[in-house]
KEKE-3310 file (N, C-alpha, C; in steps of 0.2 Angstrom, whole numbers, plus 5000, padded with zeros to 4 digits):
npx = (5590:5578:5563:5546:5532:5516:5501:5484:5470:5458:5459:5462:5447:5440:5446:5442:5427:5423:5430:5419:5409:5410:5410:5399:5391:5396:5392:5376:5376:5381:5369:5358:5361:5361:5347:5342:5330:5330:5321:5311:5304:5303:5306:5304:5317:5314:5301:5290:5277:5266:5260:5250:5257:5246:5228:5214:5202:5203:5210:5214:5222:5236:5233:5233:5246:5251:5266:5279:5290:5303:5298:5289:5268:5260:5250:5235:5227:5212:5215:5208:5204:5218:5223:5216:5221:5235:5235:5228:5241:5250:5245:5246:5259:5263:5257:5266:5278:5275:5272:5282:5290:5287:5287:5300:5303:5298:5305:5317:5312:5309:5322:5326:5321:5320:5335:5334:5329:5315:5307:5304:5318:5310:5300:5309:5314:5301:5298:5309:5303:5294:5298:5305:5294:5287:5296:5297:5282:5285:5293:5285:5274:5283:5285:5274:5268:5278:5273:5261:5264:5272:5261:5253:5262:5264:5251:5252:5258:5273:5284:5296:5306:5309:5296:5284:5266:5261:5249:5234:5226:5217:5203:5198:5193:5189:5193:5207:5221:5234:5249:5244:5244:5242:5246:5255:5270:5282:5300:5307:5320:5329:5328:5325:5329:5325:5332:5332:5345:5353:5365:5377:5378:5381:5394:5401:5397:5398:5400:5395:5396:5389:5373:5361:5344:5330:5313:5298:5303:5311:5325:5328:5336:5348:5356:5363:5373:5371:5371:5378:5370:5377:5375:5367:5349:5340:5327:5327:5338:5344:5353:5352:5351:5353:5348:5353:5344:5345:5337:5333:5324:5307:5297:5287:5292:5291:5284:5284:5287:5303:5317:5332:5347:5358:5373:5384)
npy = (4850:4852:4850:4859:4856:4860:4862:4861:4869:4865:4850:4853:4858:4846:4839:4844:4846:4830:4828:4833:4826:4813:4816:4820:4809:4798:4806:4804:4792:4788:4795:4789:4776:4777:4780:4767:4755:4741:4726:4710:4695:4681:4665:4649:4636:4625:4613:4602:4588:4580:4562:4549:4534:4523:4519:4527:4537:4554:4559:4569:4584:4595:4613:4626:4637:4632:4635:4620:4609:4598:4582:4583:4579:4581:4575:4564:4548:4539:4527:4516:4503:4498:4497:4487:4478:4477:4474:4460:4454:4456:4447:4435:4434:4431:4419:4411:4413:4406:4393:4389:4390:4378:4367:4365:4362:4350:4343:4342:4332:4321:4319:4317:4303:4296:4293:4286:4274:4274:4280:4277:4280:4288:4296:4305:4311:4317:4325:4334:4338:4345:4357:4362:4367:4374:4385:4392:4395:4405:4415:4418:4425:4435:4443:4447:4455:4465:4471:4475:4484:4495:4498:4504:4515:4520:4527:4541:4554:4561:4578:4581:4589:4606:4619:4626:4624:4624:4624:4614:4599:4590:4589:4586:4572:4569:4556:4549:4542:4529:4538:4549:4565:4576:4585:4603:4606:4618:4621:4630:4632:4637:4649:4657:4671:4680:4693:4705:4713:4731:4731:4741:4740:4727:4724:4724:4714:4698:4680:4672:4685:4696:4704:4714:4711:4718:4720:4727:4739:4735:4725:4709:4698:4690:4690:4680:4678:4669:4664:4673:4678:4676:4683:4696:4700:4700:4707:4717:4722:4719:4711:4696:4691:4678:4677:4669:4668:4670:4671:4679:4680:4676:4680:4675:4678:4670:4670:4684:4702:4706:4721:4723:4728:4741:4737:4743)
npz = (4939:4951:4948:4955:4961:4958:4968:4964:4963:4960:4965:4979:4982:4979:4989:5000:4998:4999:5012:5018:5015:5022:5036:5037:5035:5043:5055:5053:5054:5065:5074:5069:5074:5087:5089:5084:5089:5094:5091:5095:5093:5106:5106:5110:5111:5107:5105:5106:5103:5115:5118:5126:5132:5133:5129:5133:5144:5148:5164:5170:5163:5160:5160:5146:5145:5157:5167:5170:5179:5176:5174:5183:5183:5168:5161:5164:5163:5165:5177:5182:5175:5172:5184:5189:5181:5186:5200:5196:5191:5201:5207:5202:5202:5214:5218:5209:5213:5225:5222:5216:5227:5233:5225:5225:5238:5237:5231:5239:5247:5241:5236:5247:5252:5242:5243:5256:5248:5251:5240:5222:5209:5200:5206:5208:5197:5194:5204:5200:5188:5190:5199:5187:5179:5188:5189:5175:5175:5184:5178:5168:5174:5181:5170:5164:5176:5175:5165:5167:5177:5170:5161:5170:5174:5162:5160:5165:5158:5159:5162:5150:5151:5159:5156:5146:5144:5129:5122:5119:5116:5116:5133:5148:5154:5138:5125:5123:5111:5111:5106:5098:5098:5112:5119:5117:5119:5126:5128:5143:5146:5135:5126:5111:5098:5082:5074:5063:5056:5053:5040:5043:5060:5063:5060:5073:5078:5085:5086:5102:5109:5120:5126:5134:5140:5139:5145:5144:5148:5159:5164:5160:5159:5147:5132:5120:5105:5092:5079:5064:5050:5035:5021:5017:5019:5003:5000:5009:5014:5027:5039:5048:5061:5074:5091:5109:5121:5139:5152:5170:5177:5182:5173:5162:5144:5133:5116:5116:5113:5114:5120:5113:5121:5114:5108:5100)
capx = (5586:5571:5554:5543:5522:5512:5494:5479:5465:5452:5458:5459:5438:5438:5446:5436:5420:5424:5428:5412:5405:5411:5410:5390:5388:5398:5388:5370:5375:5381:5362:5353:5363:5358:5341:5337:5327:5332:5316:5309:5298:5306:5302:5306:5322:5314:5295:5288:5270:5267:5255:5252:5257:5240:5223:5210:5200:5209:5207:5218:5228:5237:5228:5237:5252:5253:5272:5279:5299:5304:5297:5277:5265:5257:5242:5235:5222:5210:5218:5205:5208:5225:5226:5215:5226:5241:5233:5230:5246:5254:5244:5248:5266:5262:5256:5270:5283:5272:5274:5290:5294:5282:5290:5308:5303:5294:5314:5322:5309:5309:5328:5330:5315:5327:5340:5332:5326:5307:5304:5309:5321:5306:5297:5313:5312:5294:5300:5312:5300:5289:5303:5307:5288:5284:5301:5292:5278:5288:5295:5279:5270:5286:5284:5266:5267:5282:5270:5255:5266:5273:5255:5251:5265:5262:5246:5254:5263:5277:5286:5302:5310:5306:5291:5276:5260:5258:5243:5231:5221:5209:5201:5197:5184:5191:5196:5214:5225:5240:5252:5240:5247:5238:5249:5261:5274:5290:5307:5308:5327:5332:5325:5329:5323:5330:5332:5336:5347:5355:5375:5382:5377:5383:5400:5406:5394:5404:5398:5395:5394:5383:5370:5356:5338:5324:5306:5293:5308:5315:5331:5327:5342:5357:5353:5369:5375:5371:5372:5376:5371:5382:5372:5361:5342:5337:5322:5328:5344:5348:5357:5349:5356:5351:5351:5349:5341:5343:5331:5336:5318:5301:5291:5285:5293:5290:5279:5282:5292:5306:5321:5339:5352:5363:5383:5388)
capy = (4856:4851:4852:4861:4855:4867:4860:4861:4871:4861:4846:4857:4859:4840:4837:4847:4841:4823:4825:4836:4820:4809:4818:4819:4802:4796:4808:4802:4783:4787:4797:4782:4769:4779:4779:4761:4750:4733:4722:4704:4691:4676:4658:4643:4634:4617:4614:4596:4586:4573:4558:4545:4527:4521:4523:4529:4543:4559:4561:4576:4586:4602:4618:4630:4642:4629:4629:4613:4608:4592:4577:4584:4578:4586:4571:4556:4543:4535:4521:4510:4495:4498:4495:4481:4471:4477:4468:4454:4452:4455:4441:4429:4433:4429:4412:4406:4413:4399:4386:4386:4387:4369:4363:4364:4360:4343:4340:4340:4328:4315:4317:4312:4297:4291:4290:4282:4268:4274:4281:4276:4284:4290:4299:4311:4313:4320:4332:4339:4340:4351:4361:4365:4368:4381:4391:4392:4399:4410:4419:4422:4427:4443:4446:4450:4458:4469:4474:4477:4489:4498:4500:4510:4520:4526:4531:4545:4560:4568:4584:4579:4594:4612:4621:4627:4620:4630:4621:4607:4595:4587:4591:4584:4568:4564:4550:4549:4535:4530:4542:4553:4573:4580:4592:4605:4608:4622:4623:4638:4633:4637:4653:4661:4676:4680:4699:4709:4722:4735:4728:4744:4738:4721:4725:4723:4709:4691:4674:4672:4691:4697:4711:4713:4710:4722:4717:4732:4743:4731:4721:4700:4693:4693:4689:4680:4681:4661:4661:4677:4675:4680:4686:4701:4698:4702:4711:4723:4724:4717:4706:4691:4690:4674:4677:4663:4673:4666:4674:4679:4683:4674:4682:4672:4680:4665:4673:4690:4706:4710:4724:4723:4736:4743:4735:4750)
capz = (4941:4953:4946:4960:4959:4961:4968:4960:4967:4960:4971:4985:4982:4979:4995:5006:4997:5002:5020:5022:5014:5024:5040:5038:5034:5048:5059:5051:5056:5073:5074:5067:5076:5093:5087:5084:5093:5092:5094:5090:5098:5110:5103:5111:5104:5107:5104:5105:5103:5116:5118:5130:5127:5133:5127:5139:5148:5153:5171:5172:5159:5162:5155:5143:5150:5163:5169:5174:5179:5172:5181:5185:5177:5162:5160:5167:5160:5172:5178:5184:5172:5171:5189:5192:5180:5189:5205:5196:5189:5205:5214:5202:5203:5221:5217:5206:5219:5230:5219:5214:5233:5237:5221:5228:5244:5236:5227:5242:5251:5237:5236:5256:5252:5238:5247:5260:5246:5251:5235:5216:5207:5194:5210:5210:5192:5194:5206:5196:5181:5194:5199:5181:5176:5192:5187:5168:5176:5187:5173:5163:5180:5181:5163:5164:5179:5173:5157:5169:5180:5165:5159:5175:5174:5155:5161:5167:5155:5164:5160:5148:5152:5161:5148:5146:5139:5124:5118:5122:5110:5122:5138:5153:5152:5132:5125:5119:5107:5111:5100:5097:5101:5115:5122:5113:5125:5124:5133:5146:5148:5129:5120:5103:5094:5076:5071:5056:5058:5048:5040:5050:5066:5063:5062:5081:5082:5085:5091:5108:5111:5124:5129:5140:5137:5141:5145:5147:5155:5163:5163:5163:5155:5143:5124:5115:5096:5091:5073:5062:5043:5032:5017:5018:5015:4999:5003:5015:5016:5033:5041:5050:5070:5080:5097:5113:5128:5146:5158:5175:5180:5184:5170:5154:5138:5126:5110:5117:5112:5121:5116:5115:5124:5110:5110:5099)
cpx = (5580:5566:5550:5536:5519:5504:5491:5474:5460:5454:5458:5452:5439:5438:5441:5428:5419:5426:5420:5408:5405:5411:5401:5388:5389:5391:5381:5369:5375:5371:5358:5355:5360:5348:5338:5335:5324:5327:5314:5305:5304:5303:5305:5312:5318:5306:5292:5278:5270:5261:5254:5252:5250:5235:5218:5207:5203:5204:5210:5222:5229:5234:5234:5240:5253:5262:5276:5286:5297:5302:5291:5277:5260:5249:5241:5228:5219:5212:5214:5206:5214:5227:5225:5219:5233:5240:5233:5234:5250:5252:5246:5253:5267:5263:5261:5275:5282:5273:5279:5293:5293:5287:5297:5309:5301:5301:5316:5319:5310:5318:5331:5327:5320:5332:5339:5328:5318:5306:5309:5312:5315:5303:5302:5314:5308:5295:5303:5310:5296:5292:5306:5297:5287:5290:5299:5288:5277:5290:5291:5275:5274:5286:5277:5265:5273:5277:5265:5257:5267:5266:5251:5254:5263:5257:5247:5260:5267:5283:5293:5308:5305:5303:5287:5274:5258:5251:5241:5226:5216:5208:5200:5192:5184:5194:5201:5216:5232:5245:5249:5241:5241:5241:5257:5265:5281:5294:5305:5315:5330:5328:5328:5324:5330:5327:5336:5337:5352:5362:5377:5381:5379:5391:5405:5403:5398:5401:5401:5395:5387:5378:5364:5350:5332:5316:5299:5298:5312:5320:5328:5331:5346:5354:5361:5370:5374:5372:5373:5376:5375:5382:5366:5352:5341:5332:5323:5334:5347:5349:5355:5353:5350:5353:5350:5349:5341:5342:5333:5329:5311:5296:5292:5287:5294:5284:5279:5289:5296:5311:5330:5342:5358:5369:5385:5389)
cpy = (4851:4852:4853:4861:4859:4862:4864:4865:4868:4854:4848:4855:4853:4837:4839:4844:4834:4822:4829:4830:4815:4809:4816:4814:4798:4799:4805:4794:4784:4790:4791:4776:4772:4779:4773:4757:4743:4727:4717:4700:4685:4670:4653:4639:4624:4619:4607:4594:4580:4569:4554:4537:4524:4524:4523:4535:4547:4561:4568:4580:4593:4608:4624:4635:4639:4628:4624:4611:4602:4587:4578:4580:4581:4581:4565:4554:4541:4526:4515:4502:4495:4494:4490:4477:4470:4473:4461:4452:4450:4449:4435:4429:4430:4423:4407:4408:4406:4393:4383:4384:4378:4367:4360:4361:4352:4339:4338:4334:4323:4313:4311:4306:4292:4288:4286:4274:4269:4276:4280:4281:4291:4297:4306:4315:4318:4326:4337:4343:4347:4357:4366:4370:4374:4386:4393:4398:4407:4415:4421:4427:4436:4446:4448:4455:4464:4474:4476:4485:4494:4502:4506:4513:4524:4527:4540:4550:4563:4572:4583:4584:4601:4615:4624:4624:4624:4630:4616:4604:4594:4591:4586:4579:4566:4559:4552:4542:4535:4533:4547:4559:4574:4586:4596:4608:4610:4622:4630:4639:4636:4641:4656:4668:4678:4689:4701:4714:4726:4733:4733:4741:4732:4721:4724:4717:4700:4687:4675:4679:4692:4704:4709:4715:4713:4720:4722:4736:4740:4726:4714:4696:4695:4688:4686:4677:4673:4660:4672:4676:4679:4684:4693:4700:4703:4709:4718:4725:4722:4713:4702:4689:4685:4675:4671:4669:4668:4671:4673:4681:4677:4675:4679:4675:4678:4669:4681:4696:4709:4715:4721:4728:4736:4739:4740:4754)
cpz = (4944:4950:4952:4958:4963:4964:4966:4964:4968:4965:4979:4988:4983:4988:5001:5005:5001:5008:5022:5021:5019:5032:5041:5036:5041:5055:5059:5053:5063:5075:5074:5073:5086:5093:5086:5087:5091:5094:5091:5093:5100:5108:5106:5108:5103:5109:5103:5107:5109:5118:5123:5125:5130:5131:5132:5138:5150:5157:5172:5165:5160:5157:5152:5146:5155:5164:5173:5172:5177:5179:5181:5179:5174:5162:5162:5163:5164:5171:5180:5182:5171:5180:5193:5188:5183:5196:5203:5195:5195:5210:5211:5202:5209:5222:5215:5211:5226:5227:5217:5221:5235:5233:5222:5234:5243:5233:5230:5247:5248:5237:5243:5254:5247:5240:5251:5257:5247:5245:5228:5213:5201:5199:5209:5204:5189:5198:5205:5190:5185:5197:5192:5178:5179:5189:5182:5171:5179:5184:5169:5169:5180:5176:5163:5170:5178:5168:5162:5172:5175:5161:5165:5174:5168:5156:5163:5163:5159:5157:5156:5149:5156:5156:5152:5142:5135:5122:5120:5118:5114:5129:5143:5151:5144:5132:5122:5116:5109:5105:5097:5100:5105:5119:5117:5119:5124:5131:5136:5148:5140:5125:5116:5103:5088:5077:5066:5057:5052:5047:5046:5056:5068:5062:5067:5082:5080:5088:5096:5111:5114:5124:5132:5137:5139:5138:5147:5151:5158:5162:5166:5161:5152:5135:5122:5107:5099:5086:5070:5054:5040:5025:5019:5016:5008:4999:5005:5015:5022:5034:5045:5057:5072:5086:5102:5119:5133:5149:5164:5179:5178:5177:5162:5149:5131:5123:5112:5114:5116:5114:5119:5117:5116:5114:5106:5102)
residu = (UNK:UNK:UNK:UNK:UNK:UNK:UNK:UNK:UNK:UNK:UNK:UNK:UNK:UNK:UNK:UNK:UNK:UNK:UNK:UNK:UNK:UNK:UNK:UNK:UNK:UNK:UNK:UNK:UNK:UNK:UNK:UNK:UNK:UNK:UNK:UNK:UNK:UNK:UNK:UNK:UNK:UNK:UNK:UNK:UNK:UNK:UNK:UNK:UNK:UNK:UNK:UNK:UNK:UNK:UNK:UNK:UNK:UNK:UNK:UNK:UNK:UNK:UNK:UNK:UNK:UNK:UNK:UNK:UNK:UNK:UNK:UNK:UNK:UNK:UNK:UNK:UNK:UNK:UNK:UNK:UNK:UNK:UNK:UNK:UNK:UNK:UNK:UNK:UNK:UNK:UNK:UNK:UNK:UNK:UNK:UNK:UNK:UNK:UNK:UNK:UNK:UNK:UNK:UNK:UNK:UNK:UNK:UNK:UNK:UNK:UNK:UNK:UNK:UNK:UNK:UNK:UNK:UNK:UNK:UNK:UNK:UNK:UNK:UNK:UNK:UNK:UNK:UNK:UNK:UNK:UNK:UNK:UNK:UNK:UNK:UNK:UNK:UNK:UNK:UNK:UNK:UNK:UNK:UNK:UNK:UNK:UNK:UNK:UNK:UNK:UNK:UNK:UNK:UNK:UNK:UNK:UNK:UNK:UNK:UNK:UNK:UNK:UNK:UNK:UNK:UNK:UNK:UNK:UNK:UNK:UNK:UNK:UNK:UNK:UNK:UNK:UNK:UNK:UNK:UNK:UNK:UNK:UNK:UNK:UNK:UNK:UNK:UNK:UNK:UNK:UNK:UNK:UNK:UNK:UNK:UNK:UNK:UNK:UNK:UNK:UNK:UNK:UNK:UNK:UNK:UNK:UNK:UNK:UNK:UNK:UNK:UNK:UNK:UNK:UNK:UNK:UNK:UNK:UNK:UNK:UNK:UNK:UNK:UNK:UNK:UNK:UNK:UNK:UNK:UNK:UNK:UNK:UNK:UNK:UNK:UNK:UNK:UNK:UNK:UNK:UNK:UNK:UNK:UNK:UNK:UNK:UNK:UNK:UNK:UNK:UNK:UNK:UNK:UNK:UNK:UNK:UNK:UNK:UNK:UNK:UNK:UNK:UNK:UNK)
# end
């Protein structure tokens, strides 16, 4: 004989209560998600301290806040002394070239005269030695010239990448030493932003996912998930997400708050 199971009124009540509870939680979560404002500060992913390769008085230095393209001038020291050394080295190089040309001409002349039995073999040996000496002098002069030329080039500091002058340590007219930082330079090509997000809102996030970035109510670019931290922050119960920010606007947003559009 088959047994017939009877449903308990208590189970019906428990089912009703749990259903009502999860429906309420779901609605609250949806309401909270729609009210979440995801804001963060954009910072450069790359920031470097730049210095001159020569000692000298600053003739020019880009002011803080300057936006500079790669290869443009950031700073320059007074090149007067370096320029004088360069011109002197160039003149000595020209003289060394002329000396070698004269020595080679003398060698050819000595060979002809030796062949005609007008000069002895010792004269030919001396002429060959003069060519060797002139060649060595030319190598030294070329080395000094290239060093002087590099010194003049090192009197100018160029931007290693497109960026902004975040801070300057010295002013025009002040003395700078080789290797001492004078400019704090930040990249404009690579920007990042770190936001602590409620865990329920990160369930649909994945590496490479993108969303729009707004600044002062205007869309200025996109943000891409660069890193998802696996653990929640113990103090706040939030999950940290690092975004890579790409701007399509000329607005300088480094160091400013921007807002992400919801992706949920």
